[in-house]
C-alpha positions, 0 to 999 in steps of 0.5 A: 419877535421884534427886538424893539418891543413896546414892553419890558418883561417883568422882573425875573422874566425873559422875552423870546421867540418860542420855536414850535412845529408850527412856527415861532411865537413871541413869549414872556417866560418866568421861573422860580428863583434858581435852585427852587423847586418848580411845581408846574409849568403854565401856558397863558393865552390872551384875549381879543386885541390883547397880548402876553403882556396882559399877564405881566402882573401874574409872573412874580407872584406865581414864580414865588409860588413855584410856577414857571409861567409862559405867556404867549402871543397867538398867531397874528397877535402883537409880536407873533407873525401872521398873515395880514389878509388871509383869515383862513390862517386864523380859523379856530382849529388852526389856532388850537393846533398852534396851542398844542404845538406851543405846549409840545415845545415846552416839553412837559405837561402844562396847566393851560390858562385862557383869558376870554377869546384865549379861553375859547381857543384853549378849549378848542385845543383841549377838545383836539387833544387833552394829553399835553395838559394837567388842568384847564382854567378859563378866565372870564371866558364863557360857554358860547358867543359873547353878549349882544352889547359886545357883539355890537362893539365887535361889529363896529370894529370889524366894519372899521377894519374893512375901510380903515388902516390899523393906524386910522382905527386907533385914532378913531378909538382914541376919539371916542373918549377916555380909555377907561370908558372906551375900553378895548385895545386902548385899555390895558397894562401900559401907557397909550404909546405902548398900547398903540404899538401893540395894536399896530402889531396885530394882523387885521385878518386875525382881528376879523377872524377871531372877532367873528368867532366870538360872535358865533361860537357855539356852546361846547360845554358838554363836549368839554365836560367829557374830557378827563381834566380838572377845570377852573372857572375864574372871573371878576365879580362883574363882566359885560362880555359874559354875565357872571351868572352864565359863568357860574352855570358853566362851572356847574356844568363842568363840575369845575372849581369856581373863583370870583375875584371881588373888585375885578371885572373882565380882566381880573389878571389886570384888575386884581393880579395878586388875588388872581395869582393866589387863586390860580396857584391854590388850585394847582397846589391842591391838584398836586397834593391830590385834593380836587378843589370842587367848592366855589371860592371868592378872593 
């Protein structure tokens, strides 16, 4: 992990490299106050073009609720190393095995949380081996491939990466308009210099491989539903990557707890972090106390 990170960790958290059987991964790790009871450990996986910093506003409220949160950059994301031109290193099964190694390195069962692409990688990990996990939350992460409009955006990015450098692609994205309208890597928790440095930290091969996965992912909900874990499907009230109705249906098929965060879109962890953190902690608290929260909720 770089010693010159673009981002400072949130209060009470520390950034370091987590050593695993599959290499080192950059993480931001926060815990409740010293002496306080730790109610559980959470492993959070970011989405496409994202990073562990996408969860930075969740660390404090979850620590206050008694949860240790470990947010990770996957292989080839931001501050975690990965090959620049070998897409085979980013096959979904390889990334899933990375997740299992990260959970093993934390040394105890974890609540697994995956945002968007991170949710589909997390799902692949759960389907390989669910034993390291005590629950699985999918945040704005759908049952199969992304919407047609988002597939078109990913194709544009993949076409650009085939002929331009990462720096040149960033300049092209900037030229398209304001970040709040363009979205993608130019929009996130940080200023444009921080987000640019994060973008440049990504491996082009990782973006190419995972972009293809998002556009071709099969529906594996039936397989996941057969896994003996409690599930939680959380999203904003609007999502153009997977329609909210599609996420509603997936939750029904999984017999999952369902939370819709009002006023949030594809990234409720950034759009409305406090309601998102409270919804996550409420779900985990209920599990610990022997109550499976099967009814839908709105926050």
